C-alpha positions as a Python dict, from the first residue, in 0.01 Angstrom:
ca = {
    (1, 'M'): (0, 0, 0),
    (2, 'E'): (-117, -359, 21),
    (3, 'A'): (-79, -589, -282),
    (4, 'N'): (-453, -661, -280),
    (5, 'E'): (-547, -291, -263),
    (6, 'T'): (-779, -196, -548),
    (7, 'I'): (-637, 80, -766),
    (8, 'C'): (-896, 77, -1048),
    (9, 'Y'): (-1246, 11, -918),
    (10, 'C'): (-1417, 4, -1260),
    (11, 'K'): (-1198, -282, -1385),
    (12, 'H'): (-1112, -433, -1043),
    (13, 'V'): (-736, -389, -1088),
    (14, 'T'): (-520, -426, -779),
    (15, 'L'): (-169, -314, -699),
    (16, 'A'): (-59, -675, -753),
    (17, 'D'): (-214, -667, -1102),
    (18, 'I'): (-18, -353, -1185),
    (19, 'D'): (304, -509, -1051),
    (20, 'A'): (242, -817, -1266),
    (21, 'A'): (176, -598, -1571),
    (22, 'L'): (500, -410, -1511),
    (23, 'S'): (680, -744, -1511),
    (24, 'Q'): (514, -834, -1842),
    (25, 'A'): (580, -498, -2008),
    (26, 'K'): (836, -535, -2285),
    (27, 'T'): (1039, -233, -2176),
    (28, 'I'): (998, 41, -1923),
    (29, 'R'): (1079, 349, -2129),
    (30, 'D'): (902, 649, -1990),
    (31, 'L'): (608, 701, -1761),
    (32, 'E'): (336, 754, -2022),
    (33, 'S'): (447, 466, -2248),
    (34, 'T'): (470, 236, -1950),
    (35, 'F'): (122, 345, -1839),
    (36, 'E'): (-9, 255, -2184),
    (37, 'D'): (152, -90, -2160),
    (38, 'V'): (-1, -149, -1816),
    (39, 'Q'): (-337, -24, -1943),
    (40, 'K'): (-330, -269, -2235),
    (41, 'I'): (-246, -560, -2007),
    (42, 'T'): (-492, -482, -1723),
    (43, 'N'): (-758, -260, -1888),
    (44, 'C'): (-710, -19, -1598),
    (45, 'S'): (-826, 339, -1643),
    (46, 'T'): (-1056, 250, -1933),
    (47, 'G'): (-1375, 309, -1735),
    (48, 'C'): (-1430, 640, -1558),
    (49, 'G'): (-1059, 734, -1561),
    (50, 'K'): (-1047, 851, -1198),
    (51, 'C'): (-761, 611, -1125),
    (52, 'H'): (-533, 748, -1399),
    (53, 'D'): (-320, 968, -1173),
    (54, 'R'): (-301, 706, -900),
    (55, 'I'): (-180, 445, -1149),
    (56, 'L'): (81, 690, -1278),
    (57, 'D'): (197, 741, -919),
    (58, 'V'): (227, 365, -865),
    (59, 'I'): (423, 318, -1186),
    (60, 'A'): (649, 616, -1111),
    (61, 'S'): (725, 485, -763),
    (62, 'K'): (832, 151, -917),
    (63, 'M'): (1032, 314, -1198),
    (64, 'Y'): (1216, 571, -989),
    (65, 'K'): (1300, 370, -677),
}
């Protein structure tokens, strides 16, 4: 995936935005809590919700490297 690849089209959130949000997140506890932190920071997955699973996949790939 490219850093400028759009992950959430409704809110125009890119992979780079998600990476930045993960850096800002206070702690990376579990997948769902981390998703909620990223969602608060970027507003991703607050439109149609189609990107939810893709965002979880991105977060999981970063968490479980």
